[in-house]
C-alpha positions as CSV (number, residue, x, y, z in Angstrom):
1,M,35.9,21.4,4.8
2,K,33.1,20.3,2.5
3,E,31.9,17.9,5.2
4,N,31.5,20.8,7.6
5,H,29.5,22.7,5.0
6,D,27.2,19.8,4.4
7,E,26.6,19.2,8.1
8,L,25.8,22.9,8.6
9,G,23.6,23.1,5.5
10,Y,21.7,20.0,6.6
11,F,21.3,21.2,10.1
12,M,19.9,24.6,8.9
13,V,17.4,23.2,6.3
14,Q,16.3,20.3,8.6
15,T,15.6,22.8,11.4
16,L,13.6,24.9,9.0
17,T,11.7,21.8,7.8
18,E,10.9,20.8,11.4
19,K,9.6,24.3,12.2
20,M,7.4,24.2,9.1
21,L,5.9,20.9,10.3
22,E,5.4,22.2,13.8
23,K,3.5,25.2,12.5
24,G,1.4,23.1,10.2
25,L,2.8,24.6,7.0
26,I,3.6,21.1,5.6
27,S,2.1,17.7,6.2
28,F,4.0,14.8,7.8
29,D,4.4,13.2,4.3
30,E,5.9,16.4,3.0
31,Y,8.2,16.5,6.0
32,D,9.4,13.0,5.2
33,K,10.0,13.9,1.5
34,L,11.9,17.0,2.4
35,T,14.0,15.2,5.0
36,A,15.0,12.6,2.4
37,L,15.8,15.4,-0.1
38,N,17.8,17.3,2.6
39,R,19.9,14.1,3.3
40,Q,20.5,13.5,-0.4
41,T,21.4,17.2,-1.1
42,F,23.7,17.8,1.9
43,S,24.9,14.2,2.5
44,P,25.4,14.6,6.3
45,L,28.3,12.6,7.6
46,Y,26.1,10.5,9.8
47,A,23.1,10.2,7.5
48,D,23.0,6.4,7.9
49,L,22.6,6.8,11.7
50,L,19.6,9.1,11.4
51,P,16.1,7.6,11.6
52,K,14.5,7.2,8.2
53,R,11.1,8.5,9.4
54,L,10.3,10.8,12.3
55,D,8.3,9.1,15.1
56,I,5.8,11.8,16.1
57,S,3.6,9.4,18.1
58,S,5.1,10.7,21.3
59,K,5.1,14.4,20.2
60,T,2.3,16.8,20.2
61,I,2.4,19.1,17.1
């Protein structure tokens, strides 16, 4: 049950973090720091499979 809570919590805060980056409310470095903190706080089940840094070179933000 805790795993499901962690997965949902991570998904919610990471979605919010991505929206903040898209709107220019945080920098890319702040995004990276928040992503690391989100993973540490919520310990998503597949955290080791997630990329360590977001590759935004192909995205337009």
